[in-house]
TORMAR-69988 format. One record per residue (C-alpha): residue number from 0; x, y, z. Coordinates in nm, 2 decimals. Example, Ala and Ser with C-alpha at 12.3 -4.5 7.8 and 13.67 -1.06 7.14 Angstrom:
BEGIN
atom nr->0, u->1.23, v->-0.45, w->0.78 .
atom nr->1, u->1.37, v->-0.11, w->0.71 .
//
This chain:
BEGIN
atom nr->0, u->5.87, v->-6.43, w->25.57 .
atom nr->1, u->5.78, v->-6.47, w->25.16 .
atom nr->2, u->5.65, v->-6.14, w->24.99 .
atom nr->3, u->5.49, v->-6.24, w->24.65 .
atom nr->4, u->5.33, v->-6.51, w->24.48 .
atom nr->5, u->5.19, v->-6.81, w->24.74 .
atom nr->6, u->4.94, v->-7.07, w->24.68 .
atom nr->7, u->4.69, v->-7.13, w->24.94 .
atom nr->8, u->4.73, v->-7.52, w->25.05 .
atom nr->9, u->4.36, v->-7.59, w->24.98 .
atom nr->10, u->4.08, v->-7.30, w->24.82 .
atom nr->11, u->3.75, v->-7.33, w->24.73 .
atom nr->12, u->3.74, v->-6.97, w->24.51 .
atom nr->13, u->3.47, v->-6.72, w->24.59 .
atom nr->14, u->3.28, v->-6.51, w->24.31 .
atom nr->15, u->3.09, v->-6.16, w->24.36 .
atom nr->16, u->2.80, v->-6.29, w->24.25 .
atom nr->17, u->2.79, v->-6.56, w->24.49 .
atom nr->18, u->2.79, v->-6.30, w->24.80 .
atom nr->19, u->2.53, v->-6.14, w->24.62 .
atom nr->20, u->2.33, v->-6.45, w->24.58 .
atom nr->21, u->2.39, v->-6.48, w->25.00 .
atom nr->22, u->2.23, v->-6.12, w->25.01 .
atom nr->23, u->1.96, v->-6.23, w->24.81 .
atom nr->24, u->1.89, v->-6.51, w->24.99 .
atom nr->25, u->1.90, v->-6.34, w->25.32 .
atom nr->26, u->1.54, v->-6.19, w->25.19 .
atom nr->27, u->1.43, v->-6.53, w->25.16 .
atom nr->28, u->1.49, v->-6.63, w->25.50 .
atom nr->29, u->1.40, v->-6.96, w->25.66 .
atom nr->30, u->1.25, v->-7.06, w->25.29 .
atom nr->31, u->1.62, v->-6.96, w->25.15 .
atom nr->32, u->1.74, v->-7.25, w->25.41 .
atom nr->33, u->1.47, v->-7.51, w->25.32 .
atom nr->34, u->1.50, v->-7.46, w->24.94 .
atom nr->35, u->1.91, v->-7.59, w->25.01 .
atom nr->36, u->1.80, v->-7.85, w->25.21 .
atom nr->37, u->1.54, v->-7.99, w->24.96 .
atom nr->38, u->1.77, v->-7.97, w->24.68 .
atom nr->39, u->2.03, v->-8.18, w->24.86 .
atom nr->40, u->1.75, v->-8.41, w->24.98 .
atom nr->41, u->1.70, v->-8.45, w->24.62 .
atom nr->42, u->2.00, v->-8.51, w->24.47 .
atom nr->43, u->2.16, v->-8.77, w->24.73 .
atom nr->44, u->1.79, v->-8.95, w->24.76 .
atom nr->45, u->1.77, v->-8.88, w->25.10 .
atom nr->46, u->1.48, v->-8.83, w->25.33 .
atom nr->47, u->1.63, v->-8.60, w->25.58 .
atom nr->48, u->1.89, v->-8.31, w->25.52 .
atom nr->49, u->1.94, v->-8.05, w->25.77 .
atom nr->50, u->2.20, v->-7.79, w->25.75 .
atom nr->51, u->2.37, v->-7.59, w->25.99 .
atom nr->52, u->2.65, v->-7.35, w->26.08 .
atom nr->53, u->2.99, v->-7.61, w->26.03 .
atom nr->54, u->3.07, v->-7.96, w->25.96 .
atom nr->55, u->3.18, v->-8.02, w->26.32 .
atom nr->56, u->2.82, v->-7.85, w->26.45 .
atom nr->57, u->2.70, v->-8.12, w->26.18 .
atom nr->58, u->2.87, v->-8.43, w->26.37 .
atom nr->59, u->2.78, v->-8.27, w->26.79 .
atom nr->60, u->2.44, v->-8.30, w->26.64 .
atom nr->61, u->2.40, v->-8.58, w->26.53 .
atom nr->62, u->2.61, v->-8.73, w->26.85 .
atom nr->63, u->2.36, v->-8.65, w->27.09 .
atom nr->64, u->2.08, v->-8.79, w->26.87 .
atom nr->65, u->2.22, v->-9.13, w->26.83 .
atom nr->66, u->2.28, v->-9.08, w->27.19 .
atom nr->67, u->1.94, v->-8.99, w->27.30 .
atom nr->68, u->1.82, v->-9.29, w->27.08 .
atom nr->69, u->2.08, v->-9.50, w->27.26 .
atom nr->70, u->2.17, v->-9.37, w->27.63 .
atom nr->71, u->2.32, v->-9.63, w->27.76 .
atom nr->72, u->2.61, v->-9.58, w->27.50 .
atom nr->73, u->2.86, v->-9.30, w->27.54 .
atom nr->74, u->3.16, v->-9.37, w->27.34 .
atom nr->75, u->3.26, v->-9.30, w->26.99 .
atom nr->76, u->3.54, v->-9.49, w->26.74 .
atom nr->77, u->3.75, v->-9.31, w->26.52 .
atom nr->78, u->4.07, v->-9.30, w->26.32 .
atom nr->79, u->4.37, v->-9.24, w->26.47 .
atom nr->80, u->4.46, v->-9.00, w->26.27 .
atom nr->81, u->4.23, v->-8.76, w->26.11 .
atom nr->82, u->4.11, v->-8.40, w->26.20 .
atom nr->83, u->4.12, v->-8.23, w->26.51 .
atom nr->84, u->3.76, v->-8.14, w->26.48 .
atom nr->85, u->3.62, v->-8.47, w->26.50 .
atom nr->86, u->3.74, v->-8.55, w->26.85 .
atom nr->87, u->3.66, v->-8.14, w->26.92 .
atom nr->88, u->3.29, v->-8.25, w->26.84 .
atom nr->89, u->3.25, v->-8.58, w->27.06 .
atom nr->90, u->3.39, v->-8.36, w->27.31 .
atom nr->91, u->3.14, v->-8.10, w->27.27 .
atom nr->92, u->2.83, v->-8.38, w->27.23 .
atom nr->93, u->2.94, v->-8.53, w->27.59 .
atom nr->94, u->3.08, v->-8.83, w->27.48 .
atom nr->95, u->3.45, v->-9.05, w->27.50 .
atom nr->96, u->3.66, v->-9.05, w->27.25 .
atom nr->97, u->3.83, v->-9.41, w->27.14 .
atom nr->98, u->4.05, v->-9.49, w->26.85 .
atom nr->99, u->4.17, v->-9.73, w->26.60 .
atom nr->100, u->4.50, v->-9.74, w->26.44 .
atom nr->101, u->4.52, v->-9.70, w->26.06 .
atom nr->102, u->4.62, v->-9.96, w->25.80 .
atom nr->103, u->5.00, v->-9.91, w->25.70 .
atom nr->104, u->4.91, v->-9.85, w->25.37 .
atom nr->105, u->4.63, v->-9.60, w->25.37 .
atom nr->106, u->4.41, v->-9.36, w->25.49 .
atom nr->107, u->4.19, v->-9.59, w->25.64 .
atom nr->108, u->4.10, v->-9.85, w->25.95 .
atom nr->109, u->4.33, v->-10.13, w->26.03 .
atom nr->110, u->4.02, v->-10.35, w->26.01 .
atom nr->111, u->4.17, v->-10.60, w->26.21 .
atom nr->112, u->4.20, v->-10.33, w->26.50 .
atom nr->113, u->3.87, v->-10.27, w->26.44 .
atom nr->114, u->3.72, v->-10.57, w->26.47 .
atom nr->115, u->3.82, v->-10.56, w->26.82 .
atom nr->116, u->3.70, v->-10.24, w->26.89 .
atom nr->117, u->3.36, v->-10.29, w->26.78 .
atom nr->118, u->3.32, v->-10.59, w->27.06 .
atom nr->119, u->3.28, v->-10.25, w->27.31 .
atom nr->120, u->2.96, v->-10.26, w->27.42 .
atom nr->121, u->2.94, v->-9.91, w->27.52 .
atom nr->122, u->3.01, v->-9.81, w->27.16 .
atom nr->123, u->2.77, v->-9.58, w->27.05 .
atom nr->124, u->2.89, v->-9.50, w->26.66 .
atom nr->125, u->3.16, v->-9.57, w->26.45 .
atom nr->126, u->3.34, v->-9.31, w->26.21 .
atom nr->127, u->3.49, v->-9.38, w->25.85 .
atom nr->128, u->3.65, v->-9.09, w->25.74 .
atom nr->129, u->3.73, v->-8.96, w->25.37 .
atom nr->130, u->4.04, v->-8.76, w->25.45 .
atom nr->131, u->4.13, v->-8.54, w->25.19 .
atom nr->132, u->3.85, v->-8.65, w->24.96 .
atom nr->133, u->4.04, v->-9.01, w->24.96 .
atom nr->134, u->3.71, v->-9.24, w->25.01 .
atom nr->135, u->3.71, v->-9.50, w->25.35 .
atom nr->136, u->3.58, v->-9.81, w->25.29 .
atom nr->137, u->3.19, v->-9.72, w->25.48 .
atom nr->138, u->3.08, v->-10.07, w->25.35 .
atom nr->139, u->3.28, v->-10.24, w->25.49 .
atom nr->140, u->3.27, v->-10.09, w->25.83 .
atom nr->141, u->2.87, v->-10.12, w->25.79 .
atom nr->142, u->2.93, v->-10.47, w->25.75 .
atom nr->143, u->3.11, v->-10.56, w->26.04 .
atom nr->144, u->2.88, v->-10.29, w->26.23 .
atom nr->145, u->2.54, v->-10.35, w->26.16 .
atom nr->146, u->2.47, v->-10.66, w->26.36 .
atom nr->147, u->2.63, v->-10.51, w->26.71 .
atom nr->148, u->2.35, v->-10.20, w->26.73 .
atom nr->149, u->2.67, v->-9.94, w->26.65 .
atom nr->150, u->2.57, v->-9.66, w->26.41 .
atom nr->151, u->2.77, v->-9.55, w->26.13 .
atom nr->152, u->2.86, v->-9.15, w->26.13 .
atom nr->153, u->3.04, v->-9.11, w->25.72 .
atom nr->154, u->3.27, v->-8.85, w->25.77 .
atom nr->155, u->3.25, v->-8.67, w->25.42 .
atom nr->156, u->3.35, v->-8.30, w->25.54 .
atom nr->157, u->3.62, v->-8.33, w->25.33 .
atom nr->158, u->3.46, v->-8.53, w->24.99 .
atom nr->159, u->3.11, v->-8.36, w->24.90 .
atom nr->160, u->3.08, v->-8.48, w->24.57 .
atom nr->161, u->3.24, v->-8.75, w->24.55 .
atom nr->162, u->3.21, v->-9.11, w->24.46 .
atom nr->163, u->3.32, v->-9.47, w->24.55 .
atom nr->164, u->3.23, v->-9.72, w->24.35 .
atom nr->165, u->2.94, v->-9.55, w->24.20 .
atom nr->166, u->2.76, v->-9.47, w->24.53 .
atom nr->167, u->2.78, v->-9.07, w->24.66 .
atom nr->168, u->3.01, v->-9.07, w->24.95 .
atom nr->169, u->2.78, v->-8.93, w->25.26 .
atom nr->170, u->2.53, v->-9.15, w->25.17 .
atom nr->171, u->2.68, v->-9.49, w->25.29 .
atom nr->172, u->2.63, v->-9.48, w->25.67 .
atom nr->173, u->2.40, v->-9.44, w->25.85 .
atom nr->174, u->2.42, v->-9.07, w->25.87 .
atom nr->175, u->2.65, v->-8.84, w->25.64 .
atom nr->176, u->2.78, v->-8.54, w->25.73 .
atom nr->177, u->2.96, v->-8.25, w->25.48 .
atom nr->178, u->3.14, v->-7.92, w->25.55 .
atom nr->179, u->3.08, v->-7.62, w->25.38 .
atom nr->180, u->3.39, v->-7.43, w->25.49 .
atom nr->181, u->3.70, v->-7.27, w->25.33 .
atom nr->182, u->3.93, v->-7.51, w->25.12 .
atom nr->183, u->3.64, v->-7.78, w->25.15 .
atom nr->184, u->3.46, v->-7.90, w->24.80 .
atom nr->185, u->3.28, v->-7.63, w->24.81 .
atom nr->186, u->3.22, v->-7.31, w->25.04 .
atom nr->187, u->2.93, v->-7.08, w->25.18 .
atom nr->188, u->3.22, v->-6.91, w->25.43 .
atom nr->189, u->3.11, v->-7.22, w->25.67 .
atom nr->190, u->2.87, v->-7.45, w->25.68 .
atom nr->191, u->2.77, v->-7.82, w->25.73 .
atom nr->192, u->2.55, v->-8.05, w->25.64 .
atom nr->193, u->2.37, v->-8.38, w->25.79 .
atom nr->194, u->2.21, v->-8.66, w->25.54 .
atom nr->195, u->2.02, v->-8.97, w->25.67 .
atom nr->196, u->1.76, v->-9.19, w->25.51 .
atom nr->197, u->1.70, v->-9.35, w->25.88 .
atom nr->198, u->1.36, v->-9.21, w->26.01 .
atom nr->199, u->1.43, v->-9.25, w->26.37 .
atom nr->200, u->1.78, v->-9.11, w->26.36 .
atom nr->201, u->1.66, v->-8.82, w->26.13 .
atom nr->202, u->1.36, v->-8.70, w->26.39 .
atom nr->203, u->1.60, v->-8.73, w->26.65 .
atom nr->204, u->1.78, v->-8.46, w->26.50 .
atom nr->205, u->1.53, v->-8.27, w->26.40 .
atom nr->206, u->1.43, v->-8.21, w->26.78 .
atom nr->207, u->1.80, v->-8.13, w->26.87 .
atom nr->208, u->1.78, v->-7.86, w->26.57 .
atom nr->209, u->1.50, v->-7.68, w->26.75 .
atom nr->210, u->1.69, v->-7.63, w->27.05 .
atom nr->211, u->1.98, v->-7.45, w->26.91 .
atom nr->212, u->1.96, v->-7.04, w->26.76 .
atom nr->213, u->2.00, v->-6.92, w->26.43 .
atom nr->214, u->2.27, v->-6.63, w->26.28 .
atom nr->215, u->2.14, v->-6.30, w->26.44 .
atom nr->216, u->2.20, v->-6.01, w->26.22 .
atom nr->217, u->2.50, v->-5.92, w->26.35 .
atom nr->218, u->2.65, v->-6.25, w->26.27 .
atom nr->219, u->2.49, v->-6.24, w->25.95 .
atom nr->220, u->2.69, v->-5.89, w->25.87 .
atom nr->221, u->3.05, v->-6.06, w->25.98 .
atom nr->222, u->2.97, v->-6.36, w->25.76 .
atom nr->223, u->2.94, v->-6.08, w->25.48 .
atom nr->224, u->3.26, v->-5.95, w->25.55 .
atom nr->225, u->3.42, v->-6.27, w->25.61 .
atom nr->226, u->3.30, v->-6.37, w->25.26 .
atom nr->227, u->3.46, v->-6.03, w->25.10 .
atom nr->228, u->3.76, v->-6.09, w->25.31 .
atom nr->229, u->3.79, v->-6.44, w->25.18 .
atom nr->230, u->3.71, v->-6.34, w->24.80 .
atom nr->231, u->3.96, v->-6.10, w->24.76 .
atom nr->232, u->4.24, v->-6.26, w->25.03 .
atom nr->233, u->4.25, v->-6.65, w->24.89 .
atom nr->234, u->4.44, v->-6.55, w->24.58 .
atom nr->235, u->4.76, v->-6.66, w->24.51 .
atom nr->236, u->4.83, v->-6.31, w->24.48 .
atom nr->237, u->4.77, v->-6.14, w->24.80 .
atom nr->238, u->4.77, v->-6.50, w->25.03 .
atom nr->239, u->5.10, v->-6.39, w->25.14 .
atom nr->240, u->4.94, v->-6.11, w->25.32 .
atom nr->241, u->4.73, v->-6.30, w->25.58 .
atom nr->242, u->4.98, v->-6.60, w->25.60 .
atom nr->243, u->5.22, v->-6.35, w->25.75 .
atom nr->244, u->5.01, v->-6.25, w->25.99 .
atom nr->245, u->5.05, v->-6.50, w->26.34 .
atom nr->246, u->4.76, v->-6.40, w->26.44 .
atom nr->247, u->4.52, v->-6.54, w->26.16 .
atom nr->248, u->4.69, v->-6.88, w->26.24 .
atom nr->249, u->4.63, v->-7.01, w->25.88 .
atom nr->250, u->4.71, v->-7.39, w->25.84 .
atom nr->251, u->4.70, v->-7.44, w->26.26 .
atom nr->252, u->4.51, v->-7.73, w->26.38 .
atom nr->253, u->4.35, v->-7.74, w->26.74 .
atom nr->254, u->4.16, v->-7.93, w->26.98 .
atom nr->255, u->3.88, v->-7.71, w->27.07 .
atom nr->256, u->3.57, v->-7.82, w->27.20 .
atom nr->257, u->3.42, v->-7.44, w->27.23 .
atom nr->258, u->3.25, v->-7.34, w->26.92 .
atom nr->259, u->2.93, v->-7.29, w->26.84 .
atom nr->260, u->2.61, v->-7.47, w->26.69 .
atom nr->261, u->2.36, v->-7.29, w->26.52 .
atom nr->262, u->2.16, v->-7.32, w->26.22 .
atom nr->263, u->2.26, v->-7.22, w->25.86 .
atom nr->264, u->2.16, v->-6.88, w->25.81 .
atom nr->265, u->1.98, v->-6.76, w->25.48 .
atom nr->266, u->2.27, v->-6.61, w->25.35 .
atom nr->267, u->2.45, v->-6.89, w->25.37 .
atom nr->268, u->2.21, v->-7.12, w->25.20 .
atom nr->269, u->2.16, v->-6.84, w->24.94 .
atom nr->270, u->2.55, v->-6.84, w->24.84 .
atom nr->271, u->2.49, v->-7.23, w->24.76 .
atom nr->272, u->2.29, v->-7.09, w->24.49 .
atom nr->273, u->2.41, v->-7.29, w->24.20 .
atom nr->274, u->2.60, v->-7.58, w->24.41 .
atom nr->275, u->2.54, v->-7.87, w->24.19 .
atom nr->276, u->2.78, v->-7.71, w->23.96 .
atom nr->277, u->3.01, v->-7.53, w->24.13 .
atom nr->278, u->3.08, v->-7.88, w->24.30 .
atom nr->279, u->3.14, v->-8.08, w->23.97 .
atom nr->280, u->3.34, v->-7.79, w->23.81 .
atom nr->281, u->3.57, v->-7.74, w->24.09 .
atom nr->282, u->3.62, v->-8.09, w->24.12 .
atom nr->283, u->3.69, v->-8.15, w->23.72 .
atom nr->284, u->3.96, v->-7.90, w->23.83 .
atom nr->285, u->4.13, v->-8.07, w->24.12 .
atom nr->286, u->4.11, v->-8.41, w->23.95 .
atom nr->287, u->4.29, v->-8.28, w->23.64 .
atom nr->288, u->4.56, v->-8.13, w->23.86 .
atom nr->289, u->4.56, v->-8.44, w->24.06 .
atom nr->290, u->4.60, v->-8.65, w->23.76 .
atom nr->291, u->4.89, v->-8.43, w->23.62 .
atom nr->292, u->5.08, v->-8.42, w->23.96 .
atom nr->293, u->5.00, v->-8.85, w->23.96 .
atom nr->294, u->5.11, v->-8.85, w->23.58 .
atom nr->295, u->5.46, v->-8.66, w->23.64 .
atom nr->296, u->5.53, v->-9.00, w->23.86 .
atom nr->297, u->5.38, v->-8.90, w->24.22 .
atom nr->298, u->5.14, v->-9.16, w->24.34 .
atom nr->299, u->4.99, v->-9.11, w->24.64 .
atom nr->300, u->5.06, v->-9.44, w->24.84 .
atom nr->301, u->4.76, v->-9.42, w->25.07 .
atom nr->302, u->4.50, v->-9.47, w->24.79 .
atom nr->303, u->4.30, v->-9.84, w->24.79 .
atom nr->304, u->4.22, v->-9.82, w->24.41 .
atom nr->305, u->4.45, v->-9.70, w->24.07 .
atom nr->306, u->4.22, v->-9.42, w->23.98 .
atom nr->307, u->4.28, v->-9.08, w->24.16 .
atom nr->308, u->3.94, v->-8.99, w->24.36 .
atom nr->309, u->3.78, v->-8.59, w->24.38 .
atom nr->310, u->4.11, v->-8.51, w->24.64 .
atom nr->311, u->4.09, v->-8.17, w->24.74 .
atom nr->312, u->4.43, v->-8.19, w->24.86 .
atom nr->313, u->4.67, v->-8.46, w->24.76 .
atom nr->314, u->4.81, v->-8.67, w->25.00 .
atom nr->315, u->5.17, v->-8.80, w->24.97 .
atom nr->316, u->5.38, v->-8.99, w->25.19 .
atom nr->317, u->5.73, v->-8.88, w->25.20 .
atom nr->318, u->6.03, v->-9.10, w->25.27 .
atom nr->319, u->6.13, v->-8.98, w->25.63 .
atom nr->320, u->6.08, v->-8.71, w->25.88 .
atom nr->321, u->6.38, v->-8.51, w->25.72 .
atom nr->322, u->6.25, v->-8.53, w->25.40 .
atom nr->323, u->5.93, v->-8.41, w->25.50 .
atom nr->324, u->6.07, v->-8.11, w->25.67 .
atom nr->325, u->6.30, v->-8.02, w->25.38 .
atom nr->326, u->5.99, v->-8.06, w->25.09 .
atom nr->327, u->5.80, v->-7.82, w->25.38 .
atom nr->328, u->6.08, v->-7.57, w->25.35 .
atom nr->329, u->6.11, v->-7.53, w->24.99 .
atom nr->330, u->5.77, v->-7.52, w->24.97 .
atom nr->331, u->5.78, v->-7.19, w->25.22 .
atom nr->332, u->6.02, v->-7.03, w->25.04 .
atom nr->333, u->5.90, v->-7.09, w->24.68 .
atom nr->334, u->5.53, v->-7.02, w->24.79 .
atom nr->335, u->5.42, v->-7.39, w->24.65 .
atom nr->336, u->5.11, v->-7.44, w->24.93 .
atom nr->337, u->5.24, v->-7.82, w->25.01 .
atom nr->338, u->5.12, v->-7.82, w->25.34 .
atom nr->339, u->5.16, v->-8.04, w->25.69 .
atom nr->340, u->4.90, v->-8.30, w->25.78 .
atom nr->341, u->4.77, v->-8.28, w->26.14 .
atom nr->342, u->5.01, v->-8.22, w->26.42 .
atom nr->343, u->4.99, v->-8.58, w->26.51 .
atom nr->344, u->4.80, v->-8.87, w->26.59 .
atom nr->345, u->4.47, v->-8.81, w->26.83 .
atom nr->346, u->4.64, v->-8.99, w->27.10 .
atom nr->347, u->4.87, v->-8.71, w->27.14 .
atom nr->348, u->4.62, v->-8.46, w->27.25 .
atom nr->349, u->4.66, v->-8.43, w->27.63 .
atom nr->350, u->4.29, v->-8.31, w->27.69 .
atom nr->351, u->4.15, v->-8.64, w->27.58 .
atom nr->352, u->4.40, v->-8.89, w->27.81 .
atom nr->353, u->4.35, v->-9.16, w->27.55 .
atom nr->354, u->4.31, v->-9.52, w->27.73 .
atom nr->355, u->4.64, v->-9.68, w->27.63 .
atom nr->356, u->4.60, v->-10.01, w->27.51 .
atom nr->357, u->4.95, v->-10.13, w->27.51 .
atom nr->358, u->4.99, v->-10.16, w->27.16 .
atom nr->359, u->4.97, v->-9.76, w->27.06 .
atom nr->360, u->4.87, v->-9.63, w->26.74 .
atom nr->361, u->5.18, v->-9.69, w->26.51 .
atom nr->362, u->5.06, v->-9.64, w->26.19 .
atom nr->363, u->4.88, v->-9.32, w->26.28 .
atom nr->364, u->5.23, v->-9.16, w->26.46 .
atom nr->365, u->5.38, v->-9.27, w->26.13 .
atom nr->366, u->5.18, v->-9.10, w->25.90 .
atom nr->367, u->5.13, v->-8.80, w->26.09 .
atom nr->368, u->5.54, v->-8.79, w->26.08 .
atom nr->369, u->5.56, v->-8.83, w->25.71 .
atom nr->370, u->5.23, v->-8.71, w->25.53 .
atom nr->371, u->5.22, v->-8.43, w->25.33 .
atom nr->372, u->4.97, v->-8.29, w->25.10 .
atom nr->373, u->4.97, v->-8.09, w->24.77 .
atom nr->374, u->4.72, v->-7.83, w->24.63 .
atom nr->375, u->4.53, v->-7.90, w->24.34 .
atom nr->376, u->4.25, v->-7.64, w->24.38 .
atom nr->377, u->4.16, v->-7.38, w->24.11 .
atom nr->378, u->4.45, v->-7.16, w->24.16 .
atom nr->379, u->4.73, v->-7.42, w->24.10 .
atom nr->380, u->4.85, v->-7.35, w->23.77 .
atom nr->381, u->5.05, v->-7.60, w->23.53 .
atom nr->382, u->5.39, v->-7.43, w->23.65 .
atom nr->383, u->5.30, v->-7.45, w->24.00 .
atom nr->384, u->5.26, v->-7.81, w->23.94 .
atom nr->385, u->5.60, v->-7.85, w->23.75 .
atom nr->386, u->5.75, v->-7.65, w->24.06 .
atom nr->387, u->5.60, v->-7.90, w->24.33 .
atom nr->388, u->5.68, v->-8.22, w->24.16 .
atom nr->389, u->6.01, v->-8.13, w->24.10 .
atom nr->390, u->6.05, v->-7.99, w->24.46 .
atom nr->391, u->5.94, v->-8.34, w->24.58 .
atom nr->392, u->6.20, v->-8.50, w->24.35 .
atom nr->393, u->6.47, v->-8.25, w->24.48 .
atom nr->394, u->6.40, v->-8.28, w->24.84 .
atom nr->395, u->6.37, v->-8.67, w->24.85 .
//
């Protein structure tokens, strides 16, 4: 166990003034949430916006609403390598998970296989994902889907504030979702956002939203204490302590469809005060750190363009499984915050019992075996970047 300065893999730092704004927001009640939603609608240029308890809660509501519009369809197509929260939300929504393999040189779909999968008559929607903030080609997915009666749900949980070809991520699908959890583009402790410009979809989501509970007083009190804990414990000088406590399970990823779906609280909406400026400030810091890493020759092979987008973590494919293990072991010793990706491809989740199509998902498996991510958040110093880059070069 390391005792001493340790970088968290990802972080969206909170400040005391954010918590104070949250407490003030409590007194505003529903108006605080409504104000936040109106600001989001204006910034993203959409007609409908809904704020809920988490990114996966947002996805559940979206999927249930879409299924209400097309009840004869009950399958959802996702990348074979993605966050386990996505299949968890699909299962909670009462739908079936279907997978498409990845392109071998990116974190996006294998579009040849995607075209085949889109012929499925039971397919309700497809979910392109901006993993780590790397933009997926949502426009291409839409062109392939639009004449088939298949919705495109844009998973921008890790990409709030990002853009592709001048378009805001989260606005290019029929529906988009963001996460406001810790370690995302910016945080309100927990939270999720739904955006859509489609009136029928917006009304269906609104109907679902009216059936779910909000946060009670005790829930809000827990959020306040959690926010204070995050403010203190996420700092590199302290982070070694919660990281060393196994019951906290920091950094672990699990398939778990048993999570609450609630409306956003007024405390969280209050914490979001000044969110546009905070996102831009954090984005600039992460972008500068990512560019500095890339300037040292660590160019992420999973990017589809020469520029470095607004990443929340810097993904890198190691040479092989052994090199990955050495890098992660060294990072643990030095507290560098280099982290593993997700435990494996989605077809490895036993509870899902994904149908085997005879070809499997080899690219997703390869990504899961070799991918690591580097921290680029505001706690990362220039000295940290030198140590991270050196660690990659020595261990590869």
